[in-house]
N, C-alpha and C positions, 0 to 999 in steps of 0.2 A: 652286553657290557664286557663279557669275557673276551670278545673279539675286538674290543677297543671302540665300540660304537657309542658315541656320545648322544646322538639324537636320531630319531626316526621320524620322518615327516611324510604325510600323505597329502598330496596336492591334487585338486581337481578343479574343473571350471564351473563347479556348482557355487552357489552363494554361501556365505558364512553360516547361515542358519542350517542349511542342508549338511554342511560339513560337520557342524557341531552335533547334529542328530546322528549322523553316520558314525562319528567317533564314539558317541554314547551307546548306540544300539549294537555296534559291533564288538564293544568291549575294548577296542583299540585305545581309546582315551585313558581308560583305567590302567592299561598296560604301559602307558607313558608315550604313546604315539601322538604326535601333534598333527591335527587335521586342519589344513589351511585352504582357504579359498583363493583361487585365481580367477575370480568372476569375470574380469575383463580380458582374460587370456593373455595377459602381457608376458608372463613367463613362458607359457605354452607356445605362443607365437615366436618368442625370441629363441626358443630351442628348436624351432622348425617342426613342432609336433602337433600343430593345430589341424583339426578336421573342421573346415568351415561349412556352414550351411546358411540359408536365408534366415533362419530362426535363431540359431545359437552356435556357439563354438564348442566343440568337444576336443578332448585331448587323446592322442594315441596313448596306449599303455606303455609305460617304461619304468625303469628303476635306474637310479644313479648312485654311485659312491662318490662323495665329495670330501676331499681332505683339504683343510685350511682354505676353503673357498674355491678350490679347483676341482673340476670334474675329472676323476681318475678312471672311472669305469662307467660305461653306458650299456644298459641291457634293454633290448627292444623286444616287443612282442610280435614283430613282423613275421617270424617263422612260427612261433607258438607262444601263447601267453605265459606258459610255465617258465620261459626264459627270464621273466621278470620277477618270479616268485622268490621268497626268502632263501630257499636252499641254493639257488643259483648265485644270488648276491653274496650270501655268507661264504660260499666256497672261494670267492675272490678276495676275501679279507685276509 
């Protein structure tokens, strides 16, 4: 909140029940993080971040900063996953 963040959302290609359980078990939901399902991978595919297989679709790891519906910063785990972690994102706010 001190950095002007209104909402933190965690999105994954898991179903809504898995996302709810993940939010609860991680403590993230209690901290105010919204855990959302992209079960059909519509967002993931539209961002070009889908990892397709014969069984399911996974998402590459990433973080975004979005201001007024516009992506202003994109953080990729292509080099290392820590590039998508909170300290990297917060340093760009």
